[in-house]
Backbone as CSV, one residue per row, in Angstrom:
resi,resn,N_x,N_y,N_z,CA_x,CA_y,CA_z,C_x,C_y,C_z
1,UNK,-12.015,9.444,19.491,-10.634,9.832,19.211,-10.347,11.198,19.839
2,UNK,-9.341,11.239,20.741,-9.044,12.492,21.422,-8.196,13.416,20.555
3,UNK,-7.988,14.627,21.040,-7.298,15.647,20.252,-5.835,15.290,20.017
4,UNK,-5.204,14.584,20.971,-3.800,14.200,20.792,-3.663,13.228,19.626
5,UNK,-4.589,12.276,19.534,-4.550,11.330,18.419,-4.769,12.040,17.088
6,UNK,-5.695,12.993,17.069,-5.936,13.745,15.827,-4.702,14.551,15.432
7,UNK,-4.013,15.103,16.416,-2.793,15.864,16.141,-1.699,14.947,15.593
8,UNK,-1.614,13.725,16.127,-0.613,12.780,15.647,-0.890,12.359,14.203
9,UNK,-2.161,12.163,13.876,-2.518,11.822,12.496,-2.179,12.975,11.561
10,UNK,-2.502,14.203,11.990,-2.171,15.386,11.186,-0.658,15.523,11.039
11,UNK,0.078,15.154,12.091,1.539,15.221,12.042,2.102,14.275,10.992
12,UNK,1.513,13.073,10.900,1.971,12.102,9.907,1.766,12.642,8.488
13,UNK,0.612,13.258,8.261,0.336,13.815,6.933,1.314,14.943,6.598
14,UNK,1.661,15.736,7.597,2.590,16.845,7.358,4.013,16.342,7.139
15,UNK,4.459,15.448,8.013,5.833,14.950,7.934,6.078,14.181,6.634
16,UNK,5.063,13.449,6.187,5.218,12.625,4.978,4.691,13.311,3.722
17,UNK,4.486,14.606,3.773,3.868,15.320,2.652,4.667,15.182,1.358
18,UNK,6.012,15.149,1.470,6.822,15.059,0.259,6.777,13.651,-0.328
19,UNK,6.684,12.639,0.520,6.489,11.277,0.029,5.154,11.173,-0.698
20,UNK,4.111,11.778,-0.111,2.784,11.742,-0.720,2.798,12.451,-2.074
21,UNK,3.362,13.659,-2.099,3.385,14.446,-3.340,4.241,13.775,-4.403
22,UNK,5.438,13.341,-4.001,6.341,12.709,-4.964,5.796,11.403,-5.496
23,UNK,5.246,10.568,-4.593,4.681,9.295,-5.019,3.472,9.476,-5.919
24,UNK,2.616,10.444,-5.582,1.425,10.712,-6.401,1.818,11.187,-7.792
25,UNK,2.773,12.115,-7.852,3.222,12.646,-9.140,3.855,11.549,-9.984
26,UNK,4.675,10.714,-9.352,5.337,9.643,-10.094,4.339,8.599,-10.563
27,UNK,3.328,8.295,-9.730,2.317,7.321,-10.124,1.502,7.786,-11.325
28,UNK,1.093,9.045,-11.297,0.320,9.596,-12.416,1.206,9.712,-13.662
29,UNK,2.453,10.154,-13.468,3.377,10.265,-14.602,3.640,8.904,-15.238
30,UNK,3.721,7.862,-14.414,3.934,6.506,-14.938,2.773,6.080,-15.831
31,UNK,1.549,6.426,-15.426,0.378,6.097,-16.245,0.417,6.849,-17.574
32,UNK,0.897,8.075,-17.543,1.020,8.851,-18.781,2.087,8.261,-19.697
33,UNK,3.195,7.817,-19.104,4.253,7.180,-19.900,3.718,5.920,-20.570
34,UNK,2.830,5.218,-19.873,2.272,3.973,-20.401,1.413,4.193,-21.645
35,UNK,1.058,5.424,-21.937,0.269,5.706,-23.142,1.138,5.808,-24.391
36,UNK,2.466,5.800,-24.223,3.388,6.044,-25.340,3.826,4.747,-26.010
37,UNK,2.876,4.008,-26.534,3.202,2.806,-27.277,3.512,1.616,-26.389
38,UNK,3.941,0.517,-27.026,4.186,-0.735,-26.307,5.338,-0.613,-25.315
39,UNK,6.444,0.007,-25.784,7.585,0.186,-24.895,7.224,1.104,-23.740
40,UNK,6.498,2.165,-24.044,6.061,3.094,-23.006,5.157,2.411,-21.989
41,UNK,4.304,1.500,-22.483,3.409,0.777,-21.577,4.208,-0.094,-20.614
42,UNK,5.220,-0.791,-21.140,6.043,-1.658,-20.293,6.828,-0.847,-19.265
43,UNK,7.422,0.261,-19.739,8.206,1.114,-18.841,7.301,1.773,-17.805
44,UNK,6.163,2.290,-18.265,5.230,2.960,-17.362,4.665,2.008,-16.319
45,UNK,4.344,0.785,-16.732,3.797,-0.200,-15.788,4.820,-0.546,-14.711
46,UNK,6.073,-0.758,-15.130,7.127,-1.084,-14.166,7.379,0.078,-13.210
47,UNK,7.390,1.291,-13.769,7.605,2.475,-12.932,6.448,2.679,-11.962
48,UNK,5.236,2.408,-12.416,4.045,2.539,-11.567,4.126,1.595,-10.376
49,UNK,4.476,0.340,-10.645,4.614,-0.635,-9.566,5.724,-0.234,-8.590
50,UNK,6.867,0.154,-9.154,8.011,0.530,-8.317,7.686,1.729,-7.446
51,UNK,6.967,2.686,-8.012,6.608,3.898,-7.266,5.750,3.559,-6.051
52,UNK,4.722,2.746,-6.251,3.821,2.404,-5.147,4.555,1.600,-4.071
53,UNK,5.361,0.627,-4.497,6.096,-0.191,-3.536,7.083,0.661,-2.746
54,UNK,7.880,1.452,-3.467,8.924,2.249,-2.813,8.333,3.296,-1.881
55,UNK,7.258,3.942,-2.300,6.625,4.953,-1.452,6.077,4.318,-0.180
56,UNK,5.459,3.157,-0.310,4.942,2.465,0.868,6.041,2.092,1.843
57,UNK,7.152,1.589,1.319,8.279,1.213,2.179,8.847,2.432,2.890
58,UNK,9.020,3.525,2.167,9.587,4.739,2.761,8.677,5.309,3.842
59,UNK,7.372,5.306,3.600,6.429,5.820,4.594,6.468,4.965,5.860
60,UNK,6.502,3.644,5.694,6.550,2.753,6.858,7.860,2.900,7.625
61,UNK,8.979,2.927,6.896,10.286,3.040,7.549,10.442,4.385,8.247
62,UNK,10.127,5.447,7.514,10.302,6.793,8.062,9.316,7.054,9.191
63,UNK,8.101,6.507,9.055,7.073,6.786,10.049,7.188,5.982,11.322
64,UNK,7.851,4.816,11.260,7.928,3.951,12.442,9.370,3.733,12.907
65,UNK,10.194,3.160,12.037,11.561,2.842,12.459,12.374,4.085,12.769
66,UNK,12.147,5.153,12.016,12.924,6.371,12.236,12.621,6.988,13.598
67,UNK,11.377,6.837,14.069,11.027,7.355,15.396,11.809,6.633,16.486
68,UNK,12.024,5.329,16.292,12.800,4.581,17.274,14.272,4.990,17.231
69,UNK,14.810,5.149,16.019,16.227,5.478,15.887,16.547,6.852,16.453
70,UNK,15.645,7.805,16.260,15.892,9.168,16.736,15.371,9.397,18.152
71,UNK,14.844,8.329,18.771,14.331,8.396,20.147,13.162,9.373,20.319
72,UNK,12.533,9.761,19.220,11.383,10.661,19.324,10.156,9.922,19.841
73,UNK,10.182,8.577,19.743,9.062,7.788,20.243,8.909,7.944,21.752
74,UNK,10.029,8.153,22.451,9.959,8.356,23.898,9.147,9.603,24.236
75,UNK,9.347,10.665,23.432,8.586,11.894,23.660,7.106,11.682,23.353
76,UNK,6.824,10.995,22.250,5.430,10.766,21.849,4.680,9.994,22.930
77,UNK,5.335,8.961,23.469,4.676,8.139,24.474,4.602,8.815,25.840
78,UNK,5.256,9.964,25.976,5.128,10.728,27.221,3.884,11.617,27.206
79,UNK,3.239,11.705,26.031,2.016,12.493,25.910,0.856,11.748,26.579
80,UNK,-0.236,12.462,26.862,-1.386,11.819,27.529,-2.169,10.894,26.594
81,UNK,-1.543,9.769,26.234,-2.210,8.761,25.424,-1.591,7.403,25.731
82,UNK,-2.359,6.361,25.545,-1.886,5.014,25.807,-1.145,4.474,24.589
83,UNK,-0.487,3.329,24.772,0.180,2.692,23.644,-0.844,2.307,22.579
84,UNK,-2.025,1.863,23.020,-3.091,1.522,22.069,-3.512,2.756,21.262
85,UNK,-3.595,3.909,21.919,-3.936,5.152,21.211,-2.862,5.501,20.188
86,UNK,-1.600,5.325,20.597,-0.490,5.620,19.688,-0.545,4.718,18.462
87,UNK,-0.742,3.410,18.685,-0.816,2.460,17.576,-1.988,2.807,16.654
88,UNK,-3.119,3.167,17.246,-4.299,3.552,16.469,-3.994,4.768,15.599
89,UNK,-3.421,5.791,16.202,-3.102,7.024,15.466,-2.056,6.765,14.386
90,UNK,-1.056,5.953,14.719,0.005,5.656,13.753,-0.542,4.898,12.549
91,UNK,-1.372,3.896,12.797,-1.964,3.132,11.702,-2.811,4.022,10.794
92,UNK,-3.700,4.806,11.399,-4.583,5.665,10.608,-3.796,6.743,9.874
93,UNK,-2.801,7.332,10.551,-2.021,8.396,9.944,-1.219,7.924,8.751
94,UNK,-0.484,6.824,8.910,0.342,6.322,7.815,-0.511,5.720,6.698
95,UNK,-1.638,5.109,7.071,-2.543,4.587,6.047,-3.126,5.729,5.222
96,UNK,-3.424,6.855,5.860,-3.919,8.027,5.128,-2.850,8.564,4.184
97,UNK,-1.598,8.590,4.653,-0.489,9.073,3.818,-0.356,8.215,2.558
98,UNK,-0.318,6.910,2.757,-0.188,6.012,1.609,-1.458,6.020,0.767
99,UNK,-2.603,6.109,1.436,-3.883,6.037,0.739,-4.079,7.136,-0.283
100,UNK,-3.604,8.326,0.013,-3.735,9.439,-0.942,-2.990,9.115,-2.228
101,UNK,-1.721,8.705,-2.065,-0.907,8.355,-3.230,-1.479,7.151,-3.965
102,UNK,-1.939,6.161,-3.198,-2.492,4.944,-3.799,-3.759,5.236,-4.601
103,UNK,-4.637,6.063,-4.060,-5.876,6.403,-4.764,-5.589,7.102,-6.088
104,UNK,-4.689,8.071,-6.068,-4.362,8.811,-7.293,-3.695,7.906,-8.325
105,UNK,-2.771,7.064,-7.873,-2.072,6.162,-8.795,-3.028,5.113,-9.364
106,UNK,-3.899,4.578,-8.513,-4.861,3.569,-8.966,-5.864,4.173,-9.948
107,UNK,-6.324,5.379,-9.638,-7.263,6.065,-10.539,-6.605,6.320,-11.893
108,UNK,-5.338,6.718,-11.888,-4.618,6.969,-13.136,-4.508,5.682,-13.957
109,UNK,-4.232,4.558,-13.287,-4.108,3.277,-13.992,-5.439,2.853,-14.611
110,UNK,-6.531,3.012,-13.861,-7.840,2.616,-14.383,-8.308,3.542,-15.498
111,UNK,-8.005,4.813,-15.379,-8.335,5.747,-16.463,-7.575,5.387,-17.738
112,UNK,-6.329,4.962,-17.569,-5.540,4.526,-18.715,-6.214,3.352,-19.411
113,UNK,-6.699,2.392,-18.624,-7.344,1.211,-19.195,-8.625,1.578,-19.941
114,UNK,-9.449,2.425,-19.331,-10.763,2.715,-19.912,-10.731,3.780,-21.011
115,UNK,-9.723,4.648,-20.979,-9.705,5.746,-21.946,-8.808,5.499,-23.159
116,UNK,-7.816,4.640,-23.020,-6.926,4.387,-24.158,-7.499,3.266,-25.014
117,UNK,-7.711,3.558,-26.272,-8.437,2.647,-27.160,-7.724,1.317,-27.370
118,UNK,-6.370,1.319,-27.436,-5.667,0.082,-27.752,-5.379,-0.782,-26.526
119,UNK,-5.924,-0.392,-25.359,-5.831,-1.237,-24.167,-7.217,-1.793,-23.893
120,UNK,-7.386,-3.108,-23.948,-8.727,-3.696,-23.776,-9.271,-3.468,-22.365
121,UNK,-10.549,-3.150,-22.285,-11.189,-2.920,-20.992,-11.227,-4.191,-20.138
122,UNK,-11.045,-5.344,-20.782,-11.064,-6.602,-20.057,-9.950,-6.738,-19.027
123,UNK,-8.916,-5.916,-19.141,-7.808,-5.979,-18.189,-8.128,-5.230,-16.895
124,UNK,-9.261,-4.536,-16.872,-9.645,-3.736,-15.700,-9.765,-4.572,-14.423
125,UNK,-10.423,-5.752,-14.442,-10.504,-6.538,-13.203,-9.132,-6.897,-12.634
126,UNK,-8.209,-7.285,-13.501,-6.861,-7.610,-13.024,-6.178,-6.367,-12.466
127,UNK,-6.399,-5.222,-13.108,-5.819,-3.964,-12.628,-6.353,-3.620,-11.241
128,UNK,-7.665,-3.806,-11.051,-8.270,-3.553,-9.732,-7.665,-4.476,-8.680
129,UNK,-7.543,-5.756,-9.022,-6.967,-6.714,-8.076,-5.525,-6.357,-7.729
130,UNK,-4.773,-5.915,-8.718,-3.384,-5.526,-8.471,-3.320,-4.295,-7.579
131,UNK,-4.202,-3.330,-7.833,-4.236,-2.115,-7.009,-4.580,-2.453,-5.557
132,UNK,-5.591,-3.294,-5.360,-5.986,-3.670,-4.002,-4.886,-4.481,-3.333
133,UNK,-4.205,-5.317,-4.109,-3.081,-6.071,-3.547,-1.987,-5.128,-3.059
134,UNK,-1.702,-4.070,-3.809,-0.669,-3.121,-3.397,-1.046,-2.434,-2.082
135,UNK,-2.338,-2.168,-1.899,-2.798,-1.593,-0.631,-2.644,-2.603,0.500
136,UNK,-3.057,-3.848,0.253,-2.915,-4.892,1.260,-1.446,-5.129,1.588
137,UNK,-0.597,-5.057,0.584,0.839,-5.245,0.775,1.401,-4.179,1.718
138,UNK,0.949,-2.938,1.539,1.407,-1.866,2.416,0.933,-2.081,3.849
139,UNK,-0.318,-2.512,4.009,-0.848,-2.750,5.356,-0.046,-3.850,6.056
140,UNK,0.366,-4.876,5.317,1.193,-5.937,5.885,2.560,-5.385,6.304
141,UNK,3.166,-4.558,5.454,4.453,-3.929,5.789,4.297,-3.066,7.035
142,UNK,3.226,-2.302,7.093,2.961,-1.426,8.241,2.783,-2.247,9.513
143,UNK,2.025,-3.323,9.413,1.817,-4.211,10.551,3.149,-4.805,11.011
144,UNK,3.954,-5.262,10.062,5.246,-5.849,10.399,6.192,-4.856,11.037
145,UNK,6.213,-3.624,10.515,7.102,-2.596,11.061,6.724,-2.226,12.493
146,UNK,5.430,-2.257,12.793,4.987,-1.958,14.158,5.382,-3.061,15.139
147,UNK,5.469,-4.298,14.649,5.815,-5.413,15.519,7.323,-5.668,15.582
148,UNK,8.040,-5.300,14.519,9.472,-5.592,14.452,10.244,-4.781,15.489
149,UNK,11.214,-5.434,16.110,12.018,-4.775,17.129,13.432,-4.467,16.641
150,UNK,13.715,-4.801,15.390,15.042,-4.545,14.849,14.950,-4.191,13.373
151,UNK,15.990,-3.538,12.861,16.022,-3.188,11.442,16.112,-4.438,10.579
152,UNK,16.820,-5.455,11.081,16.966,-6.691,10.319,15.604,-7.350,10.096
153,UNK,14.780,-7.354,11.140,13.453,-7.954,11.012,12.581,-7.151,10.053
154,UNK,12.683,-5.828,10.153,11.920,-4.968,9.235,12.363,-5.178,7.801
155,UNK,13.669,-5.279,7.582,14.199,-5.510,6.238,13.705,-6.838,5.675
156,UNK,13.646,-7.861,6.522,13.157,-9.173,6.085,11.696,-9.094,5.658
157,UNK,10.901,-8.346,6.419,9.483,-8.182,6.084,9.336,-7.487,4.741
158,UNK,10.138,-6.452,4.515,10.073,-5.706,3.252,10.465,-6.591,2.075
159,UNK,11.522,-7.391,2.238,11.973,-8.277,1.164,10.891,-9.297,0.818
160,UNK,10.297,-9.897,1.841,9.264,-10.918,1.621,8.036,-10.319,0.932
161,UNK,7.601,-9.154,1.396,6.414,-8.536,0.784,6.692,-8.074,-0.646
162,UNK,7.910,-7.607,-0.907,8.254,-7.223,-2.280,8.258,-8.431,-3.212
163,UNK,8.760,-9.557,-2.711,8.709,-10.794,-3.496,7.263,-11.223,-3.723
164,UNK,6.401,-10.901,-2.758,4.998,-11.262,-2.864,4.294,-10.621,-4.042
165,UNK,4.775,-9.449,-4.463,4.165,-8.769,-5.616,4.338,-9.614,-6.870
166,UNK,5.555,-10.116,-7.084,5.816,-10.963,-8.258,5.024,-12.260,-8.170
167,UNK,4.986,-12.859,-6.984,4.231,-14.105,-6.799,2.754,-13.872,-7.122
168,UNK,2.210,-12.751,-6.656,0.804,-12.433,-6.923,0.547,-12.311,-8.423
169,UNK,1.404,-11.566,-9.104,1.204,-11.328,-10.539,1.289,-12.630,-11.332
170,UNK,2.268,-13.472,-11.002,2.441,-14.724,-11.736,1.407,-15.773,-11.354
171,UNK,0.739,-15.585,-10.216,-0.278,-16.536,-9.780,-1.664,-16.153,-10.266
172,UNK,-2.007,-14.864,-10.137,-3.362,-14.419,-10.470,-3.574,-14.259,-11.977
173,UNK,-2.603,-13.672,-12.662,-2.778,-13.424,-14.102,-3.085,-14.689,-14.906
174,UNK,-2.435,-15.828,-14.619,-2.739,-17.034,-15.413,-4.041,-17.734,-15.033
175,UNK,-4.706,-17.314,-13.972,-5.958,-17.975,-13.584,-6.954,-17.925,-14.739
176,UNK,-7.566,-19.053,-15.073,-8.497,-19.081,-16.211,-9.580,-18.003,-16.136
177,UNK,-10.140,-17.789,-14.952,-11.204,-16.801,-14.807,-10.733,-15.375,-15.026
178,UNK,-9.430,-15.148,-14.914,-8.857,-13.814,-15.142,-8.261,-13.734,-16.536
179,UNK,-7.401,-14.698,-16.865,-6.669,-14.672,-18.129,-7.578,-14.766,-19.344
180,UNK,-8.640,-15.573,-19.222,-9.547,-15.802,-20.350,-10.215,-14.510,-20.823
181,UNK,-10.466,-13.601,-19.894,-11.207,-12.373,-20.238,-10.320,-11.123,-20.250
182,UNK,-9.007,-11.317,-20.049,-8.129,-10.157,-19.893,-8.070,-9.291,-21.142
183,UNK,-8.189,-9.907,-22.305,-8.088,-9.136,-23.548,-9.457,-8.931,-24.207
184,UNK,-10.507,-9.081,-23.403,-11.866,-8.872,-23.923,-12.154,-7.373,-24.056
185,UNK,-13.195,-7.081,-24.831,-13.544,-5.679,-25.064,-14.197,-5.042,-23.849
186,UNK,-14.777,-5.861,-22.969,-15.451,-5.356,-21.774,-14.979,-6.137,-20.557
187,UNK,-14.917,-5.500,-19.397,-14.475,-6.197,-18.180,-15.475,-7.255,-17.734
188,UNK,-14.958,-8.351,-17.188,-15.800,-9.433,-16.688,-15.516,-9.588,-15.194
189,UNK,-16.532,-9.305,-14.385,-16.373,-9.381,-12.927,-16.953,-10.711,-12.451
190,UNK,-16.209,-11.775,-12.633,-16.723,-13.116,-12.343,-16.350,-13.588,-10.939
191,UNK,-16.654,-14.852,-10.641,-16.417,-15.391,-9.306,-14.935,-15.443,-8.952
192,UNK,-14.083,-15.663,-9.956,-12.637,-15.680,-9.702,-12.170,-14.326,-9.197
193,UNK,-12.649,-13.271,-9.850,-12.300,-11.919,-9.415,-12.735,-11.683,-7.979
194,UNK,-13.971,-12.022,-7.659,-14.498,-11.741,-6.319,-13.838,-12.605,-5.253
195,UNK,-13.415,-13.809,-5.614,-12.721,-14.665,-4.655,-11.358,-14.075,-4.293
196,UNK,-10.598,-13.667,-5.324,-9.286,-13.067,-5.078,-9.449,-11.748,-4.317
197,UNK,-10.448,-10.970,-4.706,-10.710,-9.690,-4.040,-11.026,-9.909,-2.560
198,UNK,-11.849,-10.915,-2.262,-12.205,-11.211,-0.872,-10.984,-11.640,-0.073
199,UNK,-10.095,-12.409,-0.687,-8.856,-12.827,-0.007,-7.991,-11.622,0.319
200,UNK,-7.913,-10.679,-0.593,-7.119,-9.459,-0.359,-7.690,-8.647,0.793
201,UNK,-9.010,-8.513,0.819,-9.657,-7.766,1.906,-9.435,-8.473,3.235
202,UNK,-9.480,-9.807,3.225,-9.274,-10.577,4.456,-7.855,-10.385,4.981
203,UNK,-6.872,-10.450,4.087,-5.475,-10.241,4.484,-5.292,-8.841,5.062
204,UNK,-5.910,-7.866,4.408,-5.805,-6.478,4.870,-6.436,-6.309,6.249
205,UNK,-7.597,-6.922,6.457,-8.290,-6.805,7.740,-7.483,-7.453,8.862
206,UNK,-6.905,-8.614,8.579,-6.103,-9.305,9.593,-4.850,-8.493,9.932
207,UNK,-4.157,-8.016,8.896,-2.931,-7.242,9.117,-3.223,-5.944,9.865
208,UNK,-4.377,-5.349,9.613,-4.736,-4.101,10.289,-5.126,-4.354,11.740
209,UNK,-5.697,-5.533,12.012,-6.166,-5.840,13.370,-5.051,-6.316,14.292
210,UNK,-4.031,-6.970,13.742,-2.975,-7.554,14.573,-2.267,-6.558,15.492
211,UNK,-1.942,-5.335,15.021,-1.290,-4.387,15.934,-2.127,-4.054,17.164
212,UNK,-3.460,-4.055,17.034,-4.318,-3.773,18.181,-4.314,-4.940,19.174
213,UNK,-4.053,-6.145,18.663,-4.061,-7.328,19.520,-2.720,-7.523,20.215
214,UNK,-1.626,-7.250,19.497,-0.297,-7.539,20.041,0.516,-6.281,20.352
215,UNK,0.794,-5.461,19.326,1.660,-4.296,19.537,1.089,-3.330,20.561
216,UNK,-0.221,-3.129,20.530,-0.848,-2.158,21.441,-0.793,-2.609,22.893
217,UNK,-0.584,-3.909,23.114,-0.563,-4.436,24.480,0.863,-4.709,24.970
218,UNK,1.844,-4.393,24.131,3.218,-4.677,24.508,3.738,-3.641,25.490
219,UNK,4.352,-4.103,26.561,4.858,-3.189,27.594,6.196,-2.570,27.183
220,UNK,6.993,-3.302,26.438,8.312,-2.799,26.033,8.258,-2.254,24.598
221,UNK,7.300,-1.366,24.329,7.083,-0.871,22.979,8.283,-0.097,22.447
222,UNK,9.031,0.555,23.344,10.205,1.311,22.918,11.295,0.390,22.383
């Protein structure tokens, strides 16, 4: 990785610093709200999900589409780096931006599960799967934004991935291997958990690799 790519990654962290700080604070605050009884748990859980989704969308839109709208991408691509280098730096930079917020929010959610007495530890596997899904969801949005050539296409990708969160929750939670142990006193890391986890990692790996195969080789990247 050359110095220009490192500078671009550092630039992403600097430019998106307020998204990172705001999203991290809101994610941790949502976990704290979830400790305030049943209503607080429902409100905090919804706010936690909304925070992660919204922060991911803003980072992807601001980090990719905004560069095209303001024509700053023309300047970036005039630097001594290839389109593949740019795509590499952009992926790593924006993933780092989201990753900081995601790690803090996910850690707050898991601490809530393990430290609050009236929340059964058995829900931890589902919480982990949901956290990893949110990361995979962001990588898919990022991949789509890099390939999309219009705002309409980007908006469609965001709508579909946001709907995917509800589909995931309503599909995974009722699975016997997950639902049966969700209210247990101790977490159960069974084959159902590992199968869903492996699928999430596979989706993330594919979405992360696609820009290197297609977007990085596109001649009309602007």
